[in-house]
C-alpha positions as CSV (number, residue, x, y, z in Angstrom):
1,M,128.1,87.4,87.4
2,Q,127.6,91.0,88.9
3,Y,130.4,92.7,90.9
4,V,130.0,91.9,94.6
5,A,130.9,94.8,97.3
6,H,133.6,94.2,99.9
7,K,133.1,91.0,101.7
8,G,132.4,92.6,105.1
9,L,129.2,94.0,103.1
10,V,128.0,91.3,100.8
11,S,128.9,87.6,100.7
12,K,129.4,85.8,97.3
13,C,125.8,83.6,98.2
14,G,124.6,87.5,97.6
15,K,123.2,87.9,101.2
16,T,124.1,90.8,103.2
17,C,126.7,90.7,105.9
18,L,126.9,93.9,107.4
19,P,129.5,94.6,110.1
20,L,128.6,95.1,113.6
21,S,128.9,98.8,113.6
22,V,126.7,99.3,110.5
23,L,124.1,97.0,112.3
24,L,123.9,98.8,115.4
25,L,123.8,102.0,113.2
26,M,120.7,101.1,111.3
27,T,118.7,99.4,114.6
28,S,119.4,102.6,116.7
29,G,116.3,104.1,118.5
30,C,115.4,107.3,119.2
31,V,114.6,108.4,122.7
32,T,111.8,110.7,123.3
33,T,111.2,113.1,126.4
34,A,108.3,113.4,128.7
35,E,107.2,116.5,126.3
36,Q,107.9,114.8,123.5
37,G,105.7,112.0,124.9
38,R,102.6,114.1,126.1
39,R,102.8,115.8,122.4
40,M,102.9,112.3,120.5
41,E,99.8,111.0,122.6
42,H,97.8,114.3,121.8
43,R,98.2,113.9,117.7
44,I,97.4,110.1,118.4
45,E,94.4,111.1,120.2
46,V,93.5,113.8,117.3
47,L,94.6,111.1,114.8
48,E,91.8,108.3,116.3
49,V,88.7,111.4,116.5
50,R,89.5,112.2,113.0
51,L,89.8,108.8,111.5
52,Q,86.7,107.6,113.5
53,E,84.9,110.7,112.0
54,E,86.1,109.7,108.7
55,A,85.3,105.9,108.8
56,E,81.6,107.0,110.1
57,A,81.2,109.5,107.2
58,R,82.0,106.7,104.8
59,E,80.1,104.5,106.2
60,R,77.1,106.5,106.3
61,A,77.6,107.6,102.5
62,L,78.0,103.9,101.5
63,E,74.4,102.6,103.5
64,T,73.0,105.9,101.8
65,E,73.9,104.4,98.7
66,I,72.9,100.8,99.3
67,A,69.6,102.4,100.6
68,R,68.8,104.4,97.1
69,L,69.7,100.9,95.3
70,D,67.5,99.0,97.3
71,A,64.5,101.3,96.5
72,R,65.4,101.1,92.8
73,M,65.3,97.3,93.1
74,T,62.2,97.3,94.5
75,E,60.7,100.0,91.6
76,L,62.2,97.4,89.3
77,S,60.5,94.4,90.6
78,E,57.1,96.0,90.9
79,A,57.3,97.0,87.0
80,M,58.3,93.6,86.1
81,E,55.3,92.5,87.9
82,N,53.0,95.0,86.1
83,L,54.9,93.7,83.1
84,G,53.8,90.2,83.7
85,V,50.4,91.3,83.7
86,I,50.6,92.9,80.5
87,A,52.6,90.2,79.0
88,R,49.2,87.8,79.3
89,R,47.4,90.1,77.0
90,T,50.3,91.2,74.6
91,T,53.8,89.8,73.9
92,A,54.8,92.5,71.6
93,D,58.1,94.3,73.0
94,V,57.3,92.7,76.4
95,G,60.3,90.3,76.5
96,V,62.8,92.6,75.7
97,T,61.9,95.1,78.2
98,L,61.8,92.4,81.2
99,D,65.2,91.1,79.8
100,S,66.7,94.9,80.2
101,L,64.9,94.9,83.8
102,N,66.3,91.6,84.9
103,E,70.1,93.0,83.9
104,E,69.5,96.4,85.6
105,I,68.2,94.4,89.0
106,R,71.5,92.1,88.6
107,G,73.6,95.2,88.0
108,I,72.4,96.9,91.3
109,R,72.6,93.7,93.3
110,G,76.3,93.3,92.4
111,R,76.5,96.8,93.3
112,I,75.4,96.5,96.4
113,D,77.6,93.6,97.3
114,E,80.2,95.8,96.1
115,L,79.4,98.4,98.9
116,R,79.0,96.0,101.5
117,H,82.4,94.6,100.9
118,Q,83.6,98.2,100.9
119,I,82.3,99.0,103.9
120,D,83.5,95.4,105.6
121,R,87.0,96.7,104.2
122,G,86.6,100.0,105.5
123,R,86.2,98.7,109.2
124,D,89.0,96.5,108.7
125,E,91.4,99.0,107.8
126,Q,90.4,101.0,110.5
127,D,90.9,98.1,113.1
128,S,94.0,98.0,111.2
129,F,95.2,101.7,111.7
130,K,94.1,101.5,115.3
131,E,96.5,98.9,116.0
132,A,99.3,100.4,114.5
133,L,99.0,104.0,116.3
134,E,98.9,101.8,119.6
135,R,101.9,99.5,118.6
136,R,103.6,103.0,118.0
137,L,102.4,104.4,121.2
138,A,103.5,101.5,123.0
139,G,106.8,101.2,121.3
140,F,107.6,104.8,122.3
141,E,108.9,105.5,118.9
142,G,108.8,109.5,118.8
143,E,107.2,112.0,116.6
144,E,108.6,110.4,113.4
145,A,106.8,107.5,113.8
146,V,103.4,109.5,114.4
147,A,104.5,111.2,111.2
148,E,104.8,108.2,109.2
149,V,100.9,107.3,110.7
150,E,99.8,110.6,109.5
151,A,101.2,110.0,106.1
152,Q,99.8,106.3,106.2
153,Q,96.3,108.2,107.0
154,A,97.0,110.4,104.2
155,A,97.8,107.7,101.6
156,R,94.6,106.0,102.6
157,Q,92.5,108.6,101.5
158,T,94.5,109.0,98.4
159,Q,92.2,108.3,95.2
160,R,94.1,105.2,93.7
161,P,93.7,103.8,89.9
162,E,92.9,100.2,89.8
163,E,95.6,99.7,87.0
164,P,99.3,98.8,88.1
165,D,101.0,101.5,85.6
166,P,98.7,104.4,86.5
167,F,99.0,103.6,90.2
168,L,102.8,103.7,90.3
169,D,103.1,106.8,88.0
170,M,100.8,108.5,91.0
171,A,103.3,107.3,93.9
172,K,106.3,108.5,91.7
173,T,104.7,112.1,91.0
174,R,103.9,112.3,94.7
175,L,107.4,111.2,95.6
176,E,108.6,114.0,93.1
177,D,106.5,116.2,94.9
178,G,108.2,115.7,98.1
179,E,105.5,113.7,100.0
180,H,108.0,111.3,101.1
181,A,106.3,109.3,103.5
182,V,102.6,109.6,101.6
183,A,104.8,108.2,98.3
184,R,106.1,105.5,100.3
185,N,103.0,104.0,101.6
186,L,101.2,104.2,98.0
187,L,104.5,102.2,96.9
188,L,104.0,99.6,99.7
189,D,100.7,99.3,98.5
190,F,101.6,98.8,95.3
191,Q,104.0,95.8,96.3
192,R,101.2,94.3,98.5
193,R,98.7,94.5,94.9
194,W,101.0,93.5,92.3
195,P,104.3,91.7,93.7
196,N,105.2,90.1,90.4
197,H,104.7,93.1,88.1
198,S,107.0,94.1,86.0
199,R,108.2,97.4,87.3
200,A,108.6,95.7,90.7
201,D,112.3,96.7,90.5
202,E,110.7,100.4,90.1
203,A,108.8,100.2,93.0
204,Q,111.4,99.3,95.3
205,F,113.7,101.4,94.0
206,L,111.7,104.4,94.8
207,V,110.8,102.8,98.4
208,A,114.5,103.1,99.0
209,E,114.6,106.7,97.7
210,S,111.7,107.8,99.7
211,Y,114.2,107.5,102.5
212,F,117.0,108.3,101.3
213,L,115.5,112.1,100.0
214,Q,114.1,112.1,103.8
215,G,117.3,111.6,105.1
216,D,116.6,108.2,106.5
217,H,120.0,106.7,105.4
218,R,119.9,103.6,107.7
219,S,116.3,102.6,106.4
220,A,117.4,103.7,102.8
221,I,120.3,101.2,103.1
222,L,117.8,98.2,103.8
223,E,115.7,98.9,101.0
224,F,118.4,99.7,98.5
225,N,119.8,96.5,99.5
226,K,116.6,94.5,98.8
227,V,116.9,96.2,94.8
228,R,120.3,94.1,94.9
229,E,119.3,91.2,96.3
230,R,115.7,90.8,94.6
231,H,116.4,92.8,91.3
232,D,120.1,92.2,90.5
233,E,119.1,92.5,86.7
234,S,117.3,95.6,86.7
235,D,118.3,98.5,84.7
236,L,118.3,100.1,88.3
237,M,121.2,98.7,89.6
238,P,123.8,100.8,88.9
239,R,121.8,103.9,90.5
240,A,120.9,101.6,93.6
241,L,124.4,100.5,94.1
242,L,125.2,104.4,94.0
243,R,122.9,105.1,96.4
244,L,124.0,102.5,98.7
245,G,127.4,104.5,98.6
246,E,126.1,108.0,99.2
247,S,124.2,106.3,102.3
248,F,127.1,105.1,103.9
249,A,129.0,108.3,103.0
250,A,126.1,110.1,104.6
251,L,126.6,108.1,107.8
252,E,130.5,108.7,107.9
253,L,131.4,105.2,106.7
254,K,133.6,105.8,104.2
255,R,135.3,102.3,103.6
256,E,131.7,100.8,102.9
257,A,130.8,103.8,100.7
258,G,134.0,103.4,98.6
259,D,133.1,99.8,98.2
260,F,130.1,100.2,96.9
261,F,131.2,103.0,94.4
262,D,133.9,101.0,93.0
263,A,131.0,98.3,92.3
264,V,128.8,100.8,90.5
265,I,132.3,101.9,88.5
266,R,133.6,98.0,87.8
267,A,130.4,96.4,87.0
268,Y,129.0,99.3,84.8
269,P,131.5,101.6,83.2
270,D,129.2,102.7,80.6
271,D,126.0,103.6,82.9
272,P,126.0,107.3,84.0
273,A,126.2,106.4,87.3
274,A,129.3,105.2,87.2
275,S,130.9,108.7,86.3
276,K,128.9,109.8,89.3
277,A,130.3,107.2,91.5
278,K,133.8,108.6,90.6
279,E,133.1,111.9,91.8
280,K,131.6,110.4,94.8
281,K,134.8,108.5,95.8
282,Q,137.1,111.4,95.0
283,G,134.9,113.2,97.1
284,L,135.3,110.7,100.3
285,R,139.2,110.9,99.9
286,R,138.8,115.2,100.5
287,R,136.8,114.5,103.5
């Protein structure tokens, strides 16, 4: 059984039981001034206009491609009709040609269906994005919330691999490059697409890490705790517990920080995270 931190933080059943003071810290919002509100509204208006323009441009491009494919399919159908006339006079190689044309027509029809699906999906994403903007404006969450929406937009514009491993590697690279919010949105998309992937623990850890690197330690605590709750056998557990301690320390919650540093030291004494936890705990005493 893995070491369980202080009873005020984590119960034996594995459920998080945070003290009221910690919950208040995590759920505290931000208050915006009237000027900040006006700036936020302006940024949202700019985002909405840009989103609409980009969506219309994508849709025009897709419609153009569909028209081109329709024209090609008409051309192929006429060619097949002509071949039918020829076939009545000679059968040499006509059957092979007809099969080839039929195959191309089937491919074009499939591509047209795919493009139309992309148009529908783009419209759905646009509606969802607008709803997110409206919710954030209605909640008056401040400029950080708008920045998060901008990151969502940047993530949506990113060309994404279709396979999970390259997808996660790309998100990890964006995180290492300092694009924390963009990387986080890509990671959340990874989790939606491949929730049971063998690297799901890594994706969750990186979501938490994105908050930690941004200095949002309240959110980092919640996300690192998901690593502990959902992936307790993961090789990333020592680092997740260490980050939990560091996040609590950043919030000046020394006792809670110490509990998690102790958890690393006792449960994973041979892991490099344990030596770091010892250093961090000593640093708490000097504060």
